[in-house]
Structures are given as structure tokens and as C-alpha cells.
C-alpha positions as CSV (number, residue, x, y, z in Angstrom):
1,X,-30.3,23.0,67.9
2,X,-34.0,22.5,67.6
3,X,-36.6,25.3,67.7
4,X,-40.4,25.5,67.3
5,X,-43.1,28.2,67.4
6,X,-46.9,28.1,67.0
7,X,-49.7,30.6,66.3
8,X,-53.5,30.4,66.1
9,X,-56.2,33.0,65.2
10,X,-59.8,33.1,64.1
11,X,-61.3,35.2,61.3
12,X,-65.0,35.8,61.1
13,X,-66.4,37.0,57.8
14,X,-64.2,38.8,55.3
15,X,-63.1,41.7,57.5
16,X,-64.0,41.0,61.1
17,X,-61.1,39.7,63.1
18,X,-61.4,37.8,66.4
19,X,-58.1,36.7,68.0
20,X,-58.4,33.6,70.2
21,X,-54.7,33.4,71.0
22,X,-51.3,34.3,69.6
23,X,-49.2,31.6,71.2
24,X,-45.4,31.2,71.1
25,X,-44.8,28.1,73.1
26,X,-47.8,29.0,75.2
27,X,-51.4,27.9,75.4
28,X,-53.8,25.2,76.8
29,X,-53.1,21.6,76.1
30,X,-56.1,19.3,76.0
31,X,-55.7,16.2,78.2
32,X,-55.8,12.7,76.9
33,X,-59.2,11.1,77.2
34,X,-58.8,8.6,80.1
35,X,-60.5,5.9,78.0
36,X,-57.8,5.9,75.4
37,X,-54.7,6.2,77.5
38,X,-54.3,3.1,79.6
39,X,-51.1,1.3,80.5
40,X,-51.3,-2.0,78.6
41,X,-50.4,-5.2,80.4
42,X,-47.0,-6.8,79.7
43,X,-47.1,-9.8,77.4
44,X,-44.1,-11.4,79.1
45,X,-42.0,-11.1,82.2
46,X,-38.8,-9.5,81.0
47,X,-37.0,-10.2,84.3
48,X,-36.5,-13.9,83.4
49,X,-34.5,-13.3,80.3
50,X,-32.2,-10.6,78.8
51,X,-33.8,-7.8,76.8
52,X,-33.3,-7.8,73.1
53,X,-34.7,-5.7,70.2
54,X,-36.9,-8.7,69.4
55,X,-39.0,-7.9,72.5
56,X,-40.2,-4.6,70.8
57,X,-42.4,-5.7,67.9
58,X,-44.4,-3.1,65.9
59,X,-47.6,-4.8,64.7
60,X,-45.9,-8.1,65.2
61,X,-42.8,-7.1,63.1
62,X,-39.4,-7.1,64.7
63,X,-35.9,-6.1,63.5
64,X,-34.5,-8.7,61.1
65,X,-37.9,-9.8,59.7
66,X,-37.7,-10.5,56.0
67,X,-39.5,-8.2,53.6
68,X,-41.4,-11.2,52.3
69,X,-42.7,-12.1,55.8
70,X,-43.6,-8.4,56.5
71,X,-45.8,-8.3,53.4
72,X,-47.3,-11.7,54.3
73,X,-48.3,-10.3,57.7
74,X,-49.3,-6.7,57.0
75,X,-49.8,-6.6,53.2
76,X,-48.3,-4.2,50.7
77,X,-47.7,-0.8,52.3
78,X,-50.0,2.1,51.5
79,X,-46.9,4.2,50.6
80,X,-43.2,3.8,50.4
81,X,-41.0,6.7,51.6
82,X,-37.3,7.3,51.4
83,X,-35.5,8.0,54.7
84,X,-32.4,9.9,55.7
85,X,-30.9,6.6,56.8
86,X,-31.0,5.2,53.3
87,X,-33.6,2.5,54.0
88,X,-37.2,2.7,52.7
89,X,-40.2,3.3,55.1
90,X,-43.1,1.0,54.4
91,X,-46.0,3.3,55.6
92,X,-49.2,1.6,56.8
93,X,-51.7,4.4,57.1
94,X,-55.0,2.9,55.9
95,X,-56.2,2.5,59.5
96,X,-54.7,5.2,61.7
97,X,-55.6,3.1,64.8
98,X,-52.8,0.8,63.6
99,X,-50.5,3.3,62.1
100,X,-46.9,2.0,61.6
101,X,-43.8,2.9,59.6
102,X,-41.5,-0.2,58.9
103,X,-38.0,0.5,57.6
104,X,-36.7,-2.0,55.0
105,X,-33.2,-2.3,53.5
106,X,-31.7,-5.2,51.5
107,X,-34.9,-7.3,52.0
108,X,-35.0,-7.1,55.8
109,X,-36.6,-4.9,58.5
110,X,-34.1,-2.5,60.0
111,X,-36.5,0.0,61.8
112,X,-40.0,0.3,63.0
113,X,-42.1,3.1,64.5
114,X,-45.6,3.5,65.8
115,X,-47.7,5.8,68.0
116,X,-50.8,3.7,67.8
117,X,-52.6,2.9,71.1
118,X,-52.1,-0.8,70.8
119,X,-48.3,-0.7,70.6
120,X,-46.8,-2.8,73.4
121,X,-43.5,-4.6,73.8
122,X,-42.9,-8.0,75.3
123,X,-40.6,-6.3,77.9
124,X,-43.5,-4.7,79.8
125,X,-43.4,-1.4,78.1
126,X,-46.4,0.0,76.2
127,X,-48.0,3.3,75.2
128,X,-48.9,4.9,78.5
129,X,-46.0,3.3,80.5
130,X,-44.3,5.9,82.7
131,X,-40.7,6.9,82.1
132,X,-39.8,5.7,85.6
133,X,-41.2,2.2,84.9
134,X,-39.6,2.1,81.4
135,X,-36.2,3.0,82.7
136,X,-36.5,0.5,85.5
137,X,-36.4,-2.1,82.8
138,X,-34.2,-0.4,80.2
139,X,-31.8,1.5,82.4
140,X,-30.7,5.1,81.9
141,X,-30.8,6.5,78.3
142,X,-27.8,7.0,76.1
143,X,-26.0,10.3,76.6
144,X,-23.8,9.9,73.5
145,X,-24.1,8.1,70.1
146,X,-21.3,7.4,67.7
147,X,-22.4,7.8,64.1
148,X,-19.7,6.9,61.6
149,X,-16.5,8.3,63.1
150,X,-18.1,11.1,65.0
151,X,-19.4,10.8,68.6
152,X,-22.5,13.0,69.2
153,X,-23.6,14.3,72.6
154,X,-27.3,13.7,72.9
155,X,-29.5,16.4,74.4
156,X,-32.8,14.5,74.5
157,X,-34.1,16.0,77.7
158,X,-37.5,15.0,79.0
159,X,-39.1,14.4,75.6
160,X,-37.3,11.1,74.7
161,X,-34.8,8.5,75.7
162,X,-32.6,6.3,73.5
163,X,-31.7,2.9,74.9
164,X,-29.3,0.1,73.7
165,X,-31.4,-3.1,73.7
166,X,-29.6,-6.1,72.4
167,X,-28.3,-5.3,68.9
168,X,-30.8,-2.4,68.5
169,X,-31.5,1.1,69.7
170,X,-35.0,1.7,71.1
171,X,-36.2,5.3,71.2
172,X,-39.1,6.0,73.5
173,X,-40.9,9.3,73.0
174,X,-42.5,10.6,76.2
175,X,-45.5,12.9,76.6
176,X,-44.7,15.5,79.2
177,X,-48.4,16.5,79.1
178,X,-49.5,13.0,80.2
179,X,-47.3,12.5,83.2
180,X,-44.2,11.6,81.2
181,X,-45.6,8.4,79.7
182,X,-44.6,6.6,76.5
183,X,-46.4,8.1,73.5
184,X,-44.6,6.3,70.7
185,X,-41.7,3.8,70.0
186,X,-39.0,3.8,67.4
187,X,-36.9,0.6,67.2
188,X,-33.8,0.5,64.9
189,X,-31.0,-1.9,64.1
190,X,-27.9,-0.4,65.8
191,X,-25.8,-0.7,62.7
192,X,-28.4,1.3,60.7
193,X,-28.8,3.9,63.5
194,X,-25.0,4.5,63.8
195,X,-23.8,4.3,60.2
196,X,-23.3,7.7,58.6
197,X,-25.2,8.0,55.3
198,X,-24.9,10.4,52.4
199,X,-28.6,10.5,51.6
200,X,-29.4,13.2,49.1
201,X,-31.8,15.6,50.7
202,X,-34.0,16.0,47.6
203,X,-37.6,16.6,46.7
204,X,-38.6,13.0,47.3
205,X,-37.3,13.1,50.9
206,X,-39.0,16.5,51.4
207,X,-42.3,15.1,50.2
208,X,-41.9,12.0,52.4
209,X,-41.5,14.2,55.5
210,X,-44.5,16.3,54.6
211,X,-46.8,13.3,54.2
212,X,-45.4,11.7,57.3
213,X,-46.2,14.8,59.3
214,X,-49.8,14.5,58.1
215,X,-50.0,10.8,59.0
216,X,-48.4,11.3,62.4
217,X,-50.8,14.1,63.3
218,X,-53.8,12.0,62.2
219,X,-52.7,8.8,64.0
220,X,-52.4,10.6,67.3
221,X,-55.7,12.5,66.7
222,X,-57.5,9.2,66.0
223,X,-55.9,7.7,69.1
224,X,-57.4,10.5,71.1
225,X,-60.8,10.1,69.5
226,X,-60.6,13.2,67.3
227,X,-61.4,13.4,63.6
228,X,-58.4,13.2,61.3
229,X,-57.3,16.3,59.3
230,X,-58.0,16.5,55.6
231,X,-54.9,17.2,53.4
232,X,-55.0,20.5,51.5
233,X,-52.6,21.1,48.7
234,X,-52.8,24.9,48.9
235,X,-52.1,24.9,52.6
236,X,-49.1,22.6,51.9
237,X,-47.8,25.0,49.2
238,X,-48.1,27.9,51.6
239,X,-46.3,25.9,54.3
240,X,-43.5,24.8,51.9
241,X,-42.9,28.3,50.6
242,X,-42.5,29.6,54.2
243,X,-40.1,26.8,55.1
244,X,-38.1,27.6,52.0
245,X,-38.1,31.3,52.8
246,X,-36.8,30.7,56.3
247,X,-34.0,28.5,55.0
248,X,-33.1,31.0,52.2
249,X,-33.3,34.2,54.3
250,X,-32.0,32.6,57.5
251,X,-34.7,33.6,59.9
252,X,-37.0,31.6,62.1
253,X,-40.4,33.2,62.8
254,X,-44.0,33.2,61.8
255,X,-43.6,36.7,60.5
256,X,-41.2,37.0,57.6
257,X,-38.7,39.8,57.1
258,X,-41.4,41.6,54.9
259,X,-43.8,41.7,57.9
260,X,-46.1,39.1,56.4
261,X,-47.9,36.8,58.8
262,X,-49.1,33.2,58.3
263,X,-52.5,34.6,57.6
264,X,-51.2,37.0,55.0
265,X,-49.5,34.1,53.2
266,X,-52.5,31.9,53.3
267,X,-54.7,34.7,51.9
268,X,-52.2,35.3,49.1
269,X,-52.6,31.7,48.0
270,X,-56.4,32.1,47.9
271,X,-57.3,30.4,51.2
272,X,-60.4,31.9,52.7
273,X,-60.7,30.7,56.3
274,X,-62.6,31.3,59.5
275,X,-60.0,29.5,61.7
276,X,-56.3,29.2,60.9
277,X,-53.1,28.3,62.6
278,X,-49.4,27.6,62.0
279,X,-46.7,25.5,63.6
280,X,-43.0,25.9,62.6
281,X,-39.9,24.0,63.7
282,X,-36.3,23.7,62.7
283,X,-33.4,21.4,63.2
284,X,-35.2,18.1,64.1
285,X,-33.8,15.0,62.6
286,X,-36.9,14.0,60.6
287,X,-40.7,14.2,60.6
288,X,-41.0,11.8,63.6
289,X,-38.8,14.0,65.8
290,X,-40.5,17.2,64.6
291,X,-44.0,15.8,65.3
292,X,-43.0,14.5,68.8
293,X,-41.4,17.8,69.6
294,X,-44.5,19.8,68.7
295,X,-46.7,17.4,70.7
296,X,-44.6,18.3,73.8
297,X,-45.1,22.1,73.4
298,X,-48.5,23.3,74.6
299,X,-49.1,25.8,71.8
300,X,-48.2,23.4,69.0
301,X,-50.1,20.6,70.7
302,X,-53.2,22.8,70.8
303,X,-53.0,23.3,67.1
304,X,-52.5,19.7,66.3
305,X,-55.4,18.6,68.5
306,X,-57.8,21.5,67.6
307,X,-61.1,21.3,65.7
308,X,-59.5,22.8,62.6
309,X,-60.4,20.8,59.5
310,X,-57.6,21.0,56.9
311,X,-53.9,20.5,57.1
312,X,-50.8,21.1,54.9
313,X,-47.2,20.6,55.7
314,X,-44.1,22.0,54.0
315,X,-40.4,21.1,54.5
316,X,-37.3,22.7,53.2
317,X,-33.6,21.8,53.5
318,X,-30.8,24.3,54.1
319,X,-30.3,27.4,56.1
320,X,-28.9,27.8,59.6
321,X,-30.7,24.8,61.1
322,X,-30.4,22.4,58.1
323,X,-34.1,21.7,57.9
324,X,-37.3,23.7,58.4
325,X,-40.8,22.4,58.9
326,X,-44.1,24.3,58.6
327,X,-47.6,23.1,59.2
328,X,-50.6,25.3,58.1
329,X,-54.1,24.5,59.4
330,X,-57.4,26.1,58.4
331,X,-61.2,25.6,58.4
332,X,-62.8,27.1,55.3
333,X,-64.8,30.2,55.6
334,X,-67.8,28.5,53.9
């Protein structure tokens, strides 16, 4: 099960309080600027040959590309993150307009993800393609997925579809606030996607998810012509403590069992703000799925696309849902 909640408020001065909204899966979602959300032309006619995972490059990189070739084309990554699949994400975040995560294992590319505006496949599918048009080419999405010896029933709904393409699995994330159009792509080697791993859910993986949440938020903000957030360590600490608290005390809410709100927790850590907000989620597979889930919820989307300046994310493993995510946002009082 996956869950998410959001909340936003504004504080003026030290004592005056003006509430703009207290939203729980409610609120106004800003539309995409028309200038940045166009369906890109297909680079090839996919009707003339069978679809394969090779037709879904991310920044020119396809499944099976060698690590050496990857670095020759894109350079050394700005960061290397562990993944729950056991491979290493090569994160390219220097230019959010070209944001990409490339998964590497045993010297070869086994996964690739991007939500950058220029992402397009050679199968006639791009950022902005409608779900109807995508599925006209890919067919209906998977309803089950066998991982190891267990067959899982998928409950992806309107937000995403997973499709078998050649020897890979292509996951298309759809934006229900933009007429069910493609908002990002994840391509993965089928063996990697369906092999059960015993990845240790440790502090390194936790930190990777936190930084990826920051990058994912900023890449979609830049795509929509908004200024990127600035990372704030104190906000991240506040968020991490709340995620850990939810896991430990088995609750899921902005208000903890002691009656403390997100804003109480931020103030306790010394954050003085005039605008602040919080998003929480639980149960999503990883940072990508959590981010895309938030973007399809009006209240969370409003926070992620707001004029707030600073951002911190905190992740914790454990509890009823297995994993908890918190994002804290604020604009300093001064």
C-alpha cells in the first residue's frame, strides 16, 4: 500500500499566523506552461520494425551500453548512488534540463531514468505523449510481475504503466494533471527488474533516496521554468526525524502522537520561516516512485511547484509500510 499527505501554511513575523491552506490530498495544481510541454516528434517509425528496449535511449544511452562508453558520452557522473536493485545509479544532475539517472552493474547499463523535457524514444513516445498514443504502440501495461519466485499483482492505476519491450521493461509515468501525458521514463533490463535482491536498507541507500528526491523535484521545476530549490540540512534533519518517528511509532500523519505539527518540529530545530510546507509518503518502491506519486496529487504538487525557497528530504526504513518519506520546505523569515 502507498500513502501520501501534504500540508502548507504561512507565518508572518514571529507570532502572527496566516494560513493559506491546510491540504490533505487537496489544493490547486499549477498547469504546465504550454511552451515547455510539447509532444516531441518521433525520431523513427516504429511500425516498420519490432519494438526493443534499444528504442528507448536516455541521453543517447541504452540498456547494454558499456560503462566505458557511458562515461565517454556523458562524462563522469556528478554522484553515484546505491539502488535497491543492487546496481549503482550514475546521477547526472549538473544541468537539470538534462537530468538523468543511469544504472550500472558489472560494467554495463542495466537501467536508465529521466524526466527531462528532451527525453524521447525512437518508438514515437516522448515527454508529453498521451497515454492513449503510448499504448497504441506498446499495448496494454503489465498487470503482474514475477520477481524471484513471487508473482506480484501490480496496482499501478492511472499514474504509470509498465510494459515489456524486447528484453526490457519500460515504465512510463503519466501526469494526470496534464491530460494523462508521459512525464518521465524508466527503462530497465528485465532480468534486473525481476531478480529478487537482498539489498541492505542502510544509511547509504537512505541518503541516496533523499538526494534523489531533491534532484527529481528540481529537474521537474526547471522543466517547468521554475527556480530550483536550495538544499537545507536542517530541513532534511527535521524531515528525517519525522520519517523515523512514523516508522518507529507506526503512524502516518503530519501531526505526531504528541500533537506536534510540521511547523512545531521545524521551529524546534531552529528554523525561522515565513512560508513552510511538508509532504509525506509511505510504501513507494523508491525515490522515483515517491516523487511521481506526489506529482500526481494536487496538494503535494502544489508544494513541489511552489515559490518556497529551501528543501530538505528525510527517509526512514521500517514500520508498517516498510519505508517513509518526508519533504520539508521553507522560505526563511529574513
